[in-house]
N, C-alpha and C positions, 0 to 999 in steps of 0.2 A: 672565806672558805678557800682552802688550797685545792685547786683543780689540777688534774693531770690528764693528758690525752691518752687514749688507748695505745698500747704498745704496737710498734710497727716493725717487726723483725725483718731483717734483710733476706733471709731464706724463706721468702713468701711468694705468693702469686695472687692474681686478682680475686680468686675464690677465697683466699684467706681473710679478706676484709669484707666479706658478706655480700648478699644479694638482696636488693630492695625491689619488691613489686609495687609499683606506684599506680594505683587505679584512680586517676584524676583527670580533670579537664572535661570540657564540653564544647560544643561547636562555637559558642560565643565567649568562652573563657579558656582558650588554649594556653594563655600565659601562665596560669596557675600550675599547670602540669609541667611546663618547662622550668619554671623557677624552683619548684619543689624537687624536681629530678636533679637539676644541676647543683642545688645546695647539698643534697645527699652525697653526690660525687665529690664536691669541693671539700667536704669534711672528712673524706677518706674512704668512703664506701667503694667496694670493688666493681660492682655492677648496679645499674638501675634499669629495670624493665618497666617501660611505660605502657600501660594498657589503657587505650582510649579509642575514641571514634576516628575514622579515617581522616576527617577534617583536622582534628587536633594533631594527629600523627604527621600529616603533611605540613602543618604549620610549624611543628616542633623540629621536623627534619630540615626545614629551611633555615633554622636558627642554630642548630648544633649537630655535631657528628658524634656526640659522646653517649647518647642514650640508645638502648636496645628497644625497639618498638614491638608491641604485642597487640594482636587483634583481640577484641573483647571476647570473642568466642573461645580464646585460648587461655583465659585467666586461670582456670582450674589447673591446667598443666603447669603453668609457671608458678602458681601458688605453691605447688608441691616441691618446687626446686628453689624456693626463696626462703630466707630466714627472717625477713621483716616484710610486713604489709603496711603500706601507707595508702590511706583511702580518704577521699573527700575533697581535695583541693580543687575548687572550680568544677565539681562534678555536676552541679545543678540538683534540683529536687524534682525533676521530671519523673514521670511514671517509669520510664526505662531506667533512670538512675537509681530509683528506689529498688527496683528488681536486681540491678547489678550489686548494690550495697548488700541487700539481704542475702543473695546467693553467695557472694564472696565471703562475708563475715561468717555465715553459717558453715562454710567449708574450711574456715581458717584454722580450726583446731586450737592449739596453744601457741601458734606463731606469735612472735612479738608484733605489736600492731600500733600504729599511730592513726588516730581518727581526728580529722580536722574539718573545719568549714562545713560544706554541705553534708559531709558524712555525719556531723553532729546534728545538723538540722533534720536529717532523715531519722537518725537515732531517736531524737526527741519525740518523734511521732509514734513510737511504740511504747506500750506500758511495760512490757516484760520481754526484752530481747537480749539474749546472752551474747556478750562480746568476749573475745579471748582474754584469758587471765592476765596476760602480760601486756595490757593495753595502756597507752598514754593518750588521754583526751586533751585537746588544746583549744578550749573555747575562749572567745572574747566575751565580755559581759552579756551581750544580747543573746549569744548562743548558750551561755550558762543559764540565763533566765529561762530559755526554752527547755533545756534539759531538766530543770527543777520545777517548771511550771509556776514561776514567780515573776514579778516585775523586775525590769533591769535596774531600777533605782534601789531595790532591795539588795541585789548583788553588789552594787557599788557601795552600799552602806557598810559592808563587812566582807571584804574580799576573802580573807582567810577562812572565815566561817563557811562561806558558800563553796570554796574550793574543797573543804573537808566534806561537805554534804555531797558533792559530786563524786568524790572518791569513795564515799560510803555507798552511794546508790549503785555505782557501776563497778565497785571493787577494782579501781584503776588508779594509776597515777594521773593527777590532774594538773594541767598548766593553765591557770586562769590569767589571761593576758590583760595587763593594764600598764600604766607608766612605771609601776613597780610590780612586775609579774610575780605571782605567787605559784609555787610548785608544791603540791601536796602528795605525799606517798600513800600507798595502800594502807599503811599503818598510821596515817594521819600526821606524819611528821611534816613540818612546814619549812620551806626555804623561800625567802623573799629576795628577789634579784635587785641588784643596784647598778646594773649597766643599762644603756639605752637612753634615748632622747627623742625629742619631738620630730626630728628629721625622719624617724622611722614610721611616722604616722602616714603611710602611703599604702595604696592597694598593692597587694602581693607580699608585703612584709611577713604576714603570717604564714604564707606558703613557703617562704624561705625557712622560717623556723621549723615548720613541720618536717621539711626535708633534712635539716640539720639533725634533728632528734632521730629521725629514721636512720640516717647514716651512722650515727653513733651506736644505735641499737644493733645495726648490722655488724659493727665491730665488737660486739659482745659486751658493751657496757650494760649494766643493769638498768632497768627502766627508770627508776627514780634518779639515778646518777646521770643517765643520758639526758633526761629532761632538764635537770639542774645545769649541767655543763652546756647543753644546747642553748638554753635561755641566756646563760652568761655570755657565751661566745657570740651569739646573735646580737645581743645588746652591745657588746664590745666592738663588733664589726661596725655597728651603727655609729658608735662614738668616734672610731677612727675615720670613718667615711665623712662624718660631720666636720671634723677638723680640716679635711681636704676640700670638701665640696659645699660647705655651709649647711645650716639646718634647713635651707630651702631646696637644695638641689639634689638630695640623696633619693635615689629610686630603689625599688626592690632589687633590680638587677645589679645595682652597685653593692648591695649587701652580699650577694653571692660572691662578687669579686673580692670584697674585703674580708671574707671569712678567713682567708689564708693569713692575713695580717693579724687577725685576732688569735688564731692558733699559734702563730709564731711567738706570741708573748708567753706561752706556756711551755715552750721547748727550751 
């Protein structure tokens, strides 16, 4: 498939390239919030607002000066000013996290939305919970099994079938992550990715992917295309990183750094 990056006109400003509100991280998983936020910026998004606990914000601020930080009590205000919501990376499934998820999603309207990790685990606990129409869900097989109420082995037995089942259940784009990640549209069109490698089997890799997809959505890529392009570039970044660092030495933070090299192949 021939991919193209979203246009980047010279007569633009940071608002031109979108604003992502990232509701992610928890006291013992601050890294997920940082990785997903930086990935969205690295793919070209104009702003990332990170809404999280004070402990996460302090940890993130010590690592980067590129993120705008938001107190949890101000989520609603920033939701109204953002065009993409990313929620769930390292959020935890605590009682307070469940309330944050419910309140944020319920107020999201039709904003473009990426739901990842603990956001998916929380979502799986509700029988009938409406998510925004333009949502992208990014489960790995175990999260997919929770969403559908089946065993993980069943998911692994037919990735394409169960990606379609998730898209049908939630009326969403689904990114079912495996060694050959499957992306399913709301209309049940399937894309099977062919980039990526075992070097990417590290904690935090999925957080980077969620951020990449959110950043592409912020630049007004359609959800199915953003998911396909994001998966392709994420895997390609891993392939390029593997060539430099070996299949043993690639970390999720390296994937963020190598996104630019992957993008360069499309320019």
